[in-house]
C-alpha positions as CSV (number, residue, x, y, z in Angstrom):
1,X,-26.9,30.8,41.9
2,X,-24.0,33.1,41.5
3,X,-23.8,34.2,38.2
4,X,-21.1,36.4,36.4
5,X,-22.5,39.3,33.6
6,X,-21.3,42.3,31.6
7,X,-23.2,45.3,32.5
8,X,-23.1,48.5,31.0
9,X,-20.8,49.2,27.8
10,X,-17.5,49.5,30.3
11,X,-16.9,45.9,30.4
12,X,-16.3,45.9,34.0
13,X,-17.2,42.7,35.6
14,X,-19.8,42.3,38.6
15,X,-22.3,40.5,40.9
16,X,-25.6,40.1,39.7
17,X,-27.7,38.4,42.0
18,X,-30.5,39.9,40.3
19,X,-29.9,37.5,37.1
20,X,-32.1,34.8,38.2
21,X,-35.1,36.8,37.7
22,X,-34.0,37.4,34.2
23,X,-36.4,36.5,31.7
24,X,-36.5,33.4,29.3
25,X,-33.4,32.0,30.8
26,X,-33.1,28.2,31.3
27,X,-31.1,26.4,33.8
28,X,-27.8,25.6,32.8
29,X,-24.4,25.0,34.8
30,X,-23.0,28.2,33.5
31,X,-24.8,31.6,32.7
32,X,-23.3,34.7,30.8
33,X,-25.1,38.1,30.1
34,X,-23.9,41.0,28.5
35,X,-25.7,43.8,27.0
36,X,-26.3,43.2,23.1
37,X,-24.3,46.3,21.8
38,X,-21.3,45.2,23.9
39,X,-17.8,45.1,21.7
40,X,-17.2,41.5,23.0
41,X,-20.1,40.3,21.4
42,X,-17.7,38.8,18.7
43,X,-15.8,36.6,20.9
44,X,-18.7,34.2,21.3
45,X,-17.9,33.5,17.1
46,X,-14.7,32.5,18.0
47,X,-15.6,30.0,20.5
48,X,-18.2,28.2,18.7
49,X,-16.8,28.3,15.0
50,X,-13.3,26.9,15.4
51,X,-11.4,27.0,12.2
52,X,-9.3,23.8,11.1
53,X,-7.7,23.3,7.3
54,X,-5.2,21.2,5.9
55,X,-2.9,23.3,3.9
56,X,-1.0,20.4,2.1
57,X,-2.0,19.6,-1.2
58,X,-2.7,16.4,-2.6
59,X,-2.0,14.7,-6.2
60,X,-5.1,12.0,-7.1
61,X,-3.0,9.3,-7.3
62,X,0.1,8.2,-5.1
63,X,2.8,5.4,-4.9
64,X,3.3,5.2,-1.7
65,X,7.0,6.1,-1.7
66,X,5.7,9.2,-2.9
67,X,3.3,10.6,-0.2
68,X,3.7,13.4,1.5
69,X,6.6,13.5,4.1
70,X,5.1,15.8,6.1
71,X,0.8,17.0,5.8
72,X,0.4,20.4,7.7
73,X,-2.8,21.8,9.3
74,X,-3.4,25.0,11.1
75,X,-6.1,25.1,13.7
76,X,-6.9,27.6,16.3
77,X,-8.6,24.7,18.6
78,X,-6.7,23.4,21.7
79,X,-5.6,19.5,20.1
80,X,-6.8,17.8,17.0
81,X,-7.6,14.2,17.2
82,X,-6.1,13.1,13.7
83,X,-7.0,9.3,12.0
84,X,-6.0,7.8,9.2
85,X,-8.4,5.6,6.9
86,X,-6.9,2.9,4.3
87,X,-10.3,1.7,2.6
88,X,-12.5,3.2,4.6
89,X,-10.7,1.6,7.7
90,X,-8.9,3.4,10.3
91,X,-5.8,2.2,10.6
92,X,-4.4,4.8,13.0
93,X,-5.5,7.3,15.3
94,X,-3.3,9.9,17.5
95,X,-4.1,13.1,19.8
96,X,-1.9,15.9,18.2
97,X,-1.4,19.7,20.0
98,X,-0.7,22.7,17.5
99,X,2.2,24.7,18.2
100,X,2.0,28.2,16.6
101,X,-1.7,27.3,15.4
102,X,0.1,24.3,13.2
103,X,0.2,20.9,13.2
104,X,2.5,18.6,11.5
105,X,1.5,15.0,10.8
106,X,5.0,12.5,9.7
107,X,5.0,8.8,8.6
108,X,2.1,8.5,6.9
109,X,3.9,6.3,4.4
110,X,4.9,4.1,6.9
111,X,1.5,3.8,8.3
112,X,-0.1,3.3,5.0
113,X,2.2,0.8,3.6
114,X,2.3,-1.1,7.3
115,X,-1.4,-2.2,6.6
116,X,-1.6,-2.6,2.9
117,X,1.2,-5.1,3.1
118,X,-0.8,-6.9,6.1
119,X,-3.9,-6.7,4.0
120,X,-2.2,-7.4,0.5
121,X,-3.7,-4.5,-0.7
122,X,-2.3,-3.2,-4.2
123,X,-4.8,-0.3,-4.7
124,X,-6.5,1.3,-2.2
125,X,-8.2,4.3,-0.9
126,X,-6.3,6.8,2.0
127,X,-7.8,9.6,4.2
128,X,-7.2,12.0,6.8
129,X,-9.4,13.1,9.3
130,X,-8.8,16.1,11.9
131,X,-11.6,16.4,14.3
132,X,-11.5,19.3,16.7
133,X,-13.0,18.6,20.2
134,X,-16.0,19.2,21.5
135,X,-17.6,22.2,22.5
136,X,-20.3,22.8,24.3
137,X,-23.2,24.4,22.7
138,X,-24.4,27.5,24.2
139,X,-28.4,28.4,24.5
140,X,-28.6,32.3,23.8
141,X,-31.8,34.6,24.3
142,X,-32.7,38.1,25.3
143,X,-34.7,39.9,27.9
144,X,-37.0,42.3,27.6
145,X,-34.0,45.3,28.2
146,X,-32.2,43.8,25.4
147,X,-29.2,41.9,27.0
148,X,-28.3,38.5,25.9
149,X,-28.0,35.5,27.9
150,X,-26.1,32.8,27.2
151,X,-26.8,29.2,28.8
152,X,-24.0,26.4,28.9
153,X,-26.0,22.7,29.2
154,X,-25.2,19.5,28.5
155,X,-25.8,19.8,25.2
156,X,-22.7,19.5,22.5
157,X,-21.6,20.6,19.2
158,X,-21.1,18.0,16.7
159,X,-17.3,18.1,16.6
160,X,-15.5,20.4,13.3
161,X,-14.0,17.6,11.4
162,X,-11.5,18.5,8.3
163,X,-11.0,16.1,5.4
164,X,-8.9,15.1,2.7
165,X,-10.7,13.4,0.2
166,X,-10.5,9.7,-0.5
167,X,-6.8,9.5,-2.3
168,X,-6.1,6.7,-4.3
169,X,-2.9,4.8,-3.5
170,X,-0.8,1.9,-5.1
171,X,1.5,-0.1,-3.1
172,X,5.2,0.6,-3.9
173,X,8.3,-0.2,-1.7
174,X,10.6,2.2,-4.3
175,X,10.5,5.8,-5.2
176,X,10.7,6.7,-8.7
177,X,12.3,9.6,-10.8
178,X,9.0,9.9,-12.2
179,X,6.0,11.2,-11.1
180,X,2.9,8.5,-9.8
181,X,0.5,9.4,-12.3
182,X,3.1,9.3,-15.3
183,X,4.7,6.1,-13.6
184,X,1.8,4.2,-13.6
185,X,0.6,5.2,-17.2
186,X,4.1,3.7,-18.6
187,X,5.0,0.8,-16.4
188,X,3.8,-2.5,-15.7
189,X,3.6,-3.2,-11.4
190,X,7.2,-4.8,-12.0
191,X,10.5,-3.5,-11.9
192,X,11.8,-5.9,-14.8
193,X,11.0,-5.0,-18.7
194,X,11.5,-9.0,-19.7
195,X,11.2,-12.3,-18.8
196,X,11.8,-15.8,-19.1
197,X,9.7,-18.4,-18.8
198,X,9.2,-22.2,-19.4
199,X,6.7,-23.3,-21.5
200,X,4.8,-24.9,-18.7
201,X,4.8,-21.6,-16.5
202,X,3.1,-18.7,-16.1
203,X,4.2,-15.3,-16.0
204,X,1.5,-12.8,-14.1
205,X,1.2,-8.8,-15.4
206,X,-0.1,-6.5,-13.6
207,X,-0.9,-3.2,-14.2
208,X,-3.5,-0.1,-13.1
209,X,-5.8,1.3,-15.2
210,X,-8.1,4.0,-15.0
211,X,-12.0,3.4,-16.0
212,X,-12.8,3.6,-19.8
213,X,-9.3,4.0,-20.7
214,X,-8.3,3.4,-24.2
215,X,-4.8,2.4,-25.3
216,X,-3.4,0.3,-28.1
217,X,-3.7,-3.2,-26.3
218,X,-1.2,-5.8,-28.6
219,X,0.7,-8.7,-28.7
220,X,3.6,-9.4,-31.5
221,X,3.8,-13.0,-31.3
222,X,7.1,-15.0,-32.7
223,X,6.5,-18.0,-33.5
224,X,7.4,-21.4,-35.5
225,X,5.9,-24.0,-37.9
226,X,6.4,-27.5,-37.0
227,X,6.2,-28.0,-41.1
228,X,8.4,-25.4,-41.8
229,X,11.7,-25.9,-39.2
230,X,14.4,-22.9,-38.6
231,X,11.9,-19.8,-40.2
232,X,10.1,-17.6,-37.3
233,X,7.0,-15.6,-38.2
234,X,5.1,-12.8,-36.5
235,X,1.6,-12.6,-36.1
236,X,0.2,-9.9,-34.9
237,X,-3.1,-9.7,-31.5
238,X,-5.6,-7.0,-30.9
239,X,-7.0,-6.9,-27.8
240,X,-9.0,-4.5,-27.7
241,X,-8.5,-0.5,-26.6
242,X,-10.2,-0.9,-23.6
243,X,-8.9,-3.0,-20.1
244,X,-11.7,-1.7,-17.6
245,X,-15.2,0.3,-16.7
246,X,-13.6,1.0,-13.3
247,X,-10.6,2.3,-11.6
248,X,-8.4,-1.0,-10.9
249,X,-5.1,-3.0,-10.5
250,X,-5.9,-5.5,-13.9
251,X,-4.1,-9.0,-13.6
252,X,-3.7,-10.8,-17.0
253,X,-1.9,-14.3,-16.6
254,X,0.3,-15.1,-19.6
255,X,1.3,-18.7,-21.1
256,X,3.0,-20.7,-23.6
257,X,-0.3,-22.3,-24.2
258,X,-2.3,-19.3,-24.3
259,X,-0.7,-17.7,-27.3
260,X,0.0,-21.3,-29.6
261,X,-4.0,-21.2,-29.1
262,X,-4.5,-17.8,-30.7
263,X,-1.8,-18.7,-33.2
264,X,-2.6,-22.0,-33.8
265,X,-6.6,-20.5,-34.2
266,X,-5.6,-17.7,-36.4
267,X,-3.2,-20.0,-38.7
268,X,-4.3,-23.3,-38.7
269,X,-0.8,-24.3,-38.0
270,X,0.9,-26.2,-35.2
271,X,2.9,-23.4,-33.8
272,X,5.9,-23.2,-31.1
273,X,6.0,-19.8,-29.6
274,X,9.5,-18.1,-28.6
275,X,8.8,-14.5,-27.4
276,X,5.8,-11.8,-27.4
277,X,6.5,-8.1,-27.0
278,X,3.2,-7.2,-25.1
279,X,1.8,-4.2,-24.9
280,X,-1.1,-2.7,-22.8
281,X,-1.0,1.4,-23.8
282,X,1.7,3.0,-23.2
283,X,3.7,0.0,-21.5
284,X,5.7,-2.2,-22.8
285,X,7.1,-6.0,-21.8
286,X,9.4,-8.8,-23.5
287,X,8.3,-12.1,-23.1
288,X,10.7,-15.0,-24.0
289,X,10.0,-19.0,-23.5
290,X,12.2,-21.8,-23.4
291,X,12.3,-25.6,-23.4
292,X,14.6,-26.0,-20.4
293,X,12.8,-26.7,-17.1
294,X,13.8,-24.5,-13.8
295,X,16.2,-25.9,-11.1
296,X,13.4,-24.1,-8.6
297,X,9.8,-22.4,-8.6
298,X,9.5,-19.7,-5.9
299,X,6.7,-17.7,-5.5
300,X,6.5,-14.4,-3.4
301,X,5.2,-10.3,-3.1
302,X,7.0,-7.7,-5.2
303,X,7.9,-3.8,-4.4
304,X,4.1,-3.8,-5.8
305,X,2.6,-6.0,-3.4
306,X,1.7,-8.3,-6.1
307,X,2.4,-11.6,-6.1
308,X,4.6,-12.9,-8.8
309,X,6.4,-16.0,-9.8
310,X,10.6,-17.1,-9.9
311,X,11.8,-19.5,-12.4
312,X,15.3,-20.1,-11.1
313,X,17.6,-21.8,-13.2
314,X,21.1,-23.3,-11.4
315,X,22.1,-25.5,-8.7
316,X,20.4,-26.4,-4.8
317,X,22.6,-28.0,-2.4
318,X,20.3,-29.9,0.3
319,X,22.3,-29.6,3.9
320,X,20.9,-31.4,6.8
321,X,22.5,-30.8,10.0
322,X,21.4,-33.0,12.8
323,X,21.5,-31.8,17.1
324,X,21.2,-34.6,19.1
325,X,22.1,-35.9,22.7
326,X,23.9,-39.0,23.2
327,X,24.1,-41.3,26.8
328,X,25.8,-44.0,27.8
329,X,24.9,-47.2,29.7
330,X,27.5,-49.4,30.6
331,X,29.0,-50.4,27.0
332,X,26.0,-49.2,25.3
333,X,25.3,-45.6,23.1
334,X,22.1,-44.6,22.5
335,X,20.8,-40.7,20.9
336,X,17.9,-38.7,22.2
337,X,16.5,-35.7,21.8
338,X,17.3,-35.7,17.9
339,X,16.3,-32.3,15.9
340,X,17.0,-32.5,12.1
341,X,17.2,-29.7,10.4
342,X,17.7,-29.4,6.4
343,X,18.3,-26.2,4.5
344,X,19.1,-25.2,0.9
345,X,21.6,-23.4,-0.5
346,X,20.7,-22.1,-4.2
347,X,23.2,-20.6,-6.3
348,X,21.4,-19.1,-9.7
349,X,23.0,-19.2,-12.9
350,X,24.4,-16.2,-14.5
351,X,21.9,-13.4,-14.4
352,X,21.5,-10.2,-16.1
353,X,21.5,-6.7,-14.0
354,X,17.4,-6.3,-14.7
355,X,17.0,-10.5,-13.2
356,X,19.0,-9.9,-10.7
357,X,17.5,-6.5,-8.9
358,X,14.1,-8.0,-9.8
359,X,14.8,-11.2,-7.2
360,X,16.3,-9.3,-4.9
361,X,12.7,-8.4,-4.2
362,X,12.5,-11.9,-3.6
363,X,14.8,-12.2,-1.3
364,X,13.6,-9.6,1.0
365,X,9.9,-10.3,0.3
366,X,7.8,-10.6,3.8
367,X,6.2,-13.6,2.5
368,X,8.0,-16.5,-0.2
369,X,6.6,-19.7,-1.1
370,X,8.3,-22.3,-2.6
371,X,6.6,-24.6,-5.1
372,X,5.7,-28.6,-4.6
373,X,5.2,-31.7,-6.8
374,X,2.2,-31.6,-6.6
375,X,1.9,-27.5,-8.1
376,X,1.1,-26.0,-4.3
377,X,3.3,-24.0,-2.7
378,X,4.4,-23.7,0.9
379,X,6.2,-20.8,2.7
380,X,9.6,-20.8,3.2
381,X,12.5,-18.6,5.3
382,X,15.4,-16.9,3.2
383,X,18.2,-16.7,4.9
384,X,22.2,-16.0,4.4
385,X,22.2,-14.1,1.3
386,X,24.5,-12.8,-1.0
387,X,23.6,-10.4,-3.6
388,X,25.7,-8.5,-5.3
389,X,24.9,-7.1,-8.7
390,X,27.5,-5.4,-10.9
391,X,27.5,-3.6,-14.5
392,X,30.5,-4.9,-15.1
393,X,30.8,-6.7,-18.7
394,X,33.7,-9.1,-17.5
395,X,31.9,-10.6,-13.8
396,X,29.3,-13.0,-14.5
397,X,25.7,-12.2,-11.7
398,X,25.3,-14.6,-9.8
399,X,23.1,-14.5,-6.5
400,X,23.0,-17.2,-3.4
401,X,20.8,-17.5,-0.4
402,X,19.7,-20.4,1.9
403,X,16.4,-21.3,2.3
404,X,14.5,-23.7,4.4
405,X,10.2,-24.2,5.0
406,X,8.6,-21.8,7.4
407,X,7.2,-25.1,9.5
408,X,10.2,-26.8,10.4
409,X,9.1,-29.6,8.6
410,X,11.1,-32.0,6.2
411,X,9.4,-32.6,2.9
412,X,9.6,-35.5,0.2
């Protein structure tokens, strides 16, 4: 076997035919010999101990819109395999090659959001794993003269990895002027501050909470009594100080019947609830109830990937389009290949700016459904959108859009 060796301290390469007679040497594909006092010995440490570090600082929780636009890593490896995990599932992997010992990862937000959107996740964990190439593990032995032998066999070193700890991420399509943690402390996971709900409707309010977080959770209920018409009374409901023993998204479904039952039991009256000032910690939301029935009810996933219901008041026009071919045989005419398409044109009643901005999320949502007579919901497609939101006191805000059932069928 022909091998290379360092001879003496001069650092000159020579062919060493006596290398096969060295003691304590195992068979290997490649063998290097150099004396223990040779100045190049530290190079061995550099070969097997490559350094990779993630130098971008991360917060403990992010809105996905606030995730760093670039993540930087320092490495002396020839390449890095970068993997991104969402809820411990690998959603992205690719090889990166450093420039000036630096690797930059981009588009993390789009990768994480696309996966969370597909899986309908609002809260998830994210981590980044950087893996260096596998290195052949050397076997180091010494002969009686103190020379060092390095043998490279088939055994490989475990790949070196650098990992960002699991980071909490909350899905959010929009950036905010507040940092993520502050926004989640003061806001429900919706971009509206109030809602008008029919008496038979429901409101789903969701918020992020830390484990064992303590706050003021109350509801100030405005109601009237059937036996004293025209008078408005209030009842302050205390709902406890802690929402959850774990870090999670807490969703609560609120209805007129829920608040009415609380007042009726507490005050022994037959009440009618008109509104509620709902508070969870530092988060506030105003609820108004109306006896007027909506013209349309839609369900959609909002900017935080949470399902909400929209009760619309306005006018709906049903348009039917018929596409067919005509055949004439003698004096007899007949249609064939007939296709019927039904579309629904909606124009809302006047909206506030808050309502219009919120409904714009429905018009661009990836999943929208329309309510059926039996209470179920069927998926629809929205098109022909006219959305002009103005802050003028003179102009009324109305949204117009067209929708049809996604399966192409007509429904009774």
